C-alpha angles and dihedrals in degrees: 000000000000090000090059092055102037106057124222113254137165088224107029121196098238094190092052092046090049090055090049092052091046091051091050091052092047093050092048093059103030095105110087089344118182130202088263089062093059090046089054090052090049092052091050097047099034106033093169096055117117114242119242124227118191091354096303132092119246090226128048091245132064096231136032089230091057092047090051091048091053093047091049092052093046092048089058099045111011108023093166093060090043092054092047091051093048090051090054101254119153099258099118097130093046089049093051092047090051092048092050093048091048092049093049092049092049095048092045089051092051093045091055098033124122100235119194128184126212133169104290095356143073118197122203109196109196097165091113096044109051142010092203105108090182090075095057095092091050090048090052091049096048093046090048094050101037113016110029124093091181130078097243132047127198122192121196125197131172095272105011144042131204133193131192138168132221091229110073092216095055114098116199096181095104092047092050092047091053093047095048092047089056091064103021118033093192096054130085135175129247125205119225114176109299092351139076120204136190131182105221137130100227098153093118092051103035096131093052090047094051091047090051092049092049090053092047095054 
C-alpha cells in the first residue's frame, strides 16, 4: 500500500514522496513495458507537462505552468507579444526575451524595495527601484507568496499601485479604491483576478495613502 511506503509526517518531503511514487509506478509496469507505460508515469508524476506528438511538443514550452508564467509576464509588460504567442504566431524567442526582462526587473525591484510591515499588511515600495509599472503586479505576487507574513500586500510604484490578498476569495479592490480616492480624487481601482490596480502618482503622499488603505482593509 502507498501508506506503507510513504510515511506519515507533519511536514512531508514532497519531492522525496514524489520520487517514491514515481519508483512505484515504474516498478509496476517494468515487465514488457511499452512507450505508453512511461508516458502514463510521466502524466501521473508531472501533470502539468505538455504532451509530445511526433517528438515535438504542441506548445512552445515544456510545461503548462511555464507557458502560463510567460503569458502572465507578457500581459503585464508586452501584451502585443503575449497575444501573438497565444494565437500561435512564431514569436517564441521574443516571448522568452520579454519574460526574462520582466523577471529581472521584478526581482531587482523586490531586492531593492523598501518593505514595511504593519498589522495585517505588508507594503513594498519600489518607487526608488524601477520605473517599469508593468512589473508591479508581479512584485505584489512574489512578495505575497514568498515574503509576506501578513494577509494583504500592497505594492507602490511611481505611477501605479497594486494590492493583493493571500486568501483567493478576498477582494481588495474596494479598499484600494477608497485609499486612492483619499489622495487622488481622479483615480480609481480596477480588480483583475486576485489583484486590484490603480494608476496614480501618489509618491508625494505615500504615508497618507498607506494609512487610508490600512483603514479600508
